[in-house]
N, C-alpha and C positions, 0 to 999 in steps of 0.2 A: 504493500500500500504506500508506505511513506519512504520507500527507498529511492529517492531522487539521486541520480548519478549522471555524470557527464560522459558521453561516449563520442565517437568520431562523428556520428550522424545525429542531428536533432530529431527527437522522437516526440510523439504525442504525450508520453509519460513525463516529459520535461516541462510541459506547459500547464499553467494554472489560469483558469478563466475567472475574472472578477464578475460579481453579480450583486446588484443593488436592490434592496427591498425597502420601500418607503411607505410609512404609515399614512393613511388618509387618502391614498390614490383610489380612484374608481376604475382606472385602467392604466396600463403601462404607458410611460411617456419617454420619448427619445431624449438621450443625453447629448446635448449639442457638442459636435466635434468628434464624437466617438463612434461614428459609423453605426454598426448593428448592435448597439448597446443601449439599454433602457433602464429607467428606474421602474421597478416592478411592484405590483401587488403580490401578496403571497401566492395567489392562484396563478398569475402569469409567470411568476418565478418558477413554480413547479412545472408549468408547461415548457418553459425555456430549458430547464435542466433536463427534462425528458428528451427534448429535441437535441440538446448538446450531447447527451449520452449516445444517442443514435449516430451522431457524427463522429464520435470517438473521443470525446472529452470525458475525463474521469475526475480531474482535480479542479476544485472550485474554491475561491476565497470570497466570503460573504461580507458585505457592508450593509449594516442595518441602520435605517434612518428613522428614528421615532418622531412623531409629530410634536410632542411636548418636550421642551428643553428644561434642564434642571441645573441649578447652581451647584449643588452637590449630588451628582447622579447616584441614585440608589435603585431606581425603578427601571428594570430592564425586561419588563413583561412582554413588550412587543418583540424584542429580540428573541425571547424564549418561544413565543408563539411561532415566529417565522422559522427559526432554526429547527425546532422540534418537528414541525410539519414537514419540512424538507427532508430531514433525516428519517422520519417515520415512513415517508413515501419511497425513498430511494435506498436507504440502508447502506450496505457495503458496496453498492454500485458506484458510490462517489466517495471521494476524500473531501470531507467538509473542513476547510480551514476558515477560521473566523477572525477577522481583523478585530483587534481588541484595543480600543482607544476611546477617548471621551469627546472628541471634537464634534461628533454629530449629535451629542447629547447635551453638552454644556450650553448655557445661555450666551456665552461670548465666543463660541467656536474654537476655544483653545483645547489642546490635547490633554490638559490637566486642569485641576481646580485652581482658580486664581484668587488672589487677595492683594489689593493695591498694586496691580500690574505685575505681580510676581506669582510663580507657581507655588502652591502649598503642597509639597511633596508627600507629606504624611497622608493628607486627605485624598490626594490623587491615587496613591497606592491602594488605599482602602477601597475606593470606588472601582478601580481596575480589578481588584481582587473579587469584589462582588460580581462584576461583569463576567470575569473568567469562570467563576464558579457556576453561574447560571448557564453560560455557553456550553460548558462541559456537560451539565445536566441535560441540556437540550440535544446533545449528541455530537458536539464538536470533536473532530479527530485531532486537530492541531489548533492550538491557541497562538495567535500572531500579534503580539503587542507592538504597536507602531507609534507609541507616544513619545519615545526618545527621552524619557525621564531617567535620572540616575537611579540605578538599583531596582528597576522594575522586574527584570528577569529573576534576580535574587529573591525579591519579595514574592513573586508568583511561585517560584520553585519551593519556597518555604511553605507557602499556603497549600500547594499541591501535596506536599509531604504530609502535612497535618490532616488533609482531607483524604489521603491515600489515593490521589489521582495519579495515573501514569501517563497522562496526556502530554505529548511533547510540545515544546515551545519553538516557534519559528520567529526569531527576533528580527525586526527591522533594524539591524545592528549598526549599519552605516548609512544613515538617512540624512540627506543634506537639506539645508535651508535653500530651497530652490524656487525658481520662477516657472517651473514646468508642471505645476499641480493644478492649474486653473480649472479645466473641465471636471476634474474629480471634485474639487471643492464646491462647484455648482451642484453636482449630483448629491454629494454627501451633506449639503447645507452646513459646511464646516469652515467658512472663511473667518479668520480670527478678527476680533474687534479690539480696539484700544491700543494694542501693541502687537508686534509680529512674533514669529516663532524662532527668531535668531538666538534667543537665550537658551533654547534647548535642542534645536536642530544644529547639524554640523556646518561649519563654514566650508564653502566649496573648495577654497584654496589649500586647506590643511590636510594633506595626505596622511601625515603621521597620526593626527588625531582621529581620522576616519578609521584607519586600521586598528588603532588602539581601542576604539569603541567596540569593534567586533570582537577583539581579543577579550575584552572585559565581559561582554555578554556570553562568550563561550565559557569563561571561567565561572560565571554565575549559573550556568546550567542549561543554556540554550542548546537545542538539538540541531537547529538549522539557523544559518545566518543569511543576511541579505544586504545588498547595496541598492540604493535608490537615490536619484533616478538611474535607470539602467545604462543607457548609452554614454552618459557623462561620467560613469563610475567604473567602466569596465577595466580600467587599469588596476583596480584594487582587488578584483575577485581572486585571482590566482595567489596573490600574496596572502590574503586572508585564509584561503583554503590550505595553503602550505603551512601556515603557522598554527592553525587550529585543528586541522585534519577533520573538519566538519563540512557537511554539504553546504554549499554557499550558492545562493541564487541572486537574481536581479529582478527588480520591478521596472518594466518598461512603462513608465507613468503616462498619465492621460495627455499631457502636453506633447510628449514624444509621439504618441499614437495619433493625436490630432494633427500634428504637423505633416505626417504622411498622408492623412486624409485630405488635408488642404492642398498639398502638391498634386494629388490625383484629381481632385475636383476642379482644379484650375489648369488641367492639362499640362502640368509641369513634370509629370512622371507617372509611371505605371504603378498603381498601388500594390499589386501582388508582388511585383519585383522589388519595390522599395521595402515592403514589409518583410519579405523573406531575407533580404540582405541585412536588414537591421537585426533580426533574430539570429541570423547566422553569425554576425559579429559578436553579439553577446554570448552566444554559445561557444564560439571559438575562444573567447576570453576565459572560459572555464566554468561558466554558470551551470550548475547542476539542475536548476529549475528557473523558469522565467514566468513571472506574472505578466500577462499581456492581454489586452482587450480584444484581440483578434484570434485567440486560441481556437475558438469554434469554427473559424473560417479557414484555418490553415491545416488543421489536423488531417483532413482528407488527403493532403498532398505529402504527408510525411510517411 
């Protein structure tokens, strides 16, 4: 199931398809810039997963977007409803990875709980722990914390030990403060207010800090590591893998994927060729898995 590995040829098993479920929708709605990607109702999400499975997709990462925002998130009921229904429907036919962050839940769109324009780490960890616990109860196969807060992996591993959970952690271990996240933030309702995320996401220029971030998450107990954005971080993948001996992947983020869509729609390039080239480059750099918005459209060619 979770044995992601890099081989000479890119395979369907290397790819992870993102899927958004948004509370309050009457029908699915297109995500601007992301081609064949939608914000879903629970029902349309089930229909899409069923279709994706037939195409050859097995790995999914879920982003759940509740209607009501909370200053100190504790209510993850819509998350549970969505994830449990998906897992009950498809069981072991899918690998259910669940993005674990607070940005779609908080009132200010930040990845942690804020106080006077700063992150309250203790309260943030508490909320992330509540979320992860609920996600696992709902059927999550892998918990993927993307908050980039200090000590989150260690905190979750400690919680899992107490709860006797054996669920692995896929850490967004080298996640940069980037301008490539626009379409995602629109879909996830997660644009930050009052201050930006530079205080907890990595500076793009600092290679040493980026690698150290992954090493730290490895030591804290992550089973999988990740760089994000993908194409601007490919120089880090092999070094991280060599130093940690852990499967390391890349997230081809929304802005990257949208740029390929833009080139194609403006007759500046062939989308299929552009897309295959971009994935091949990330895979060539050593990525064991790639989170990418077009997984469902390319698996048939792999």
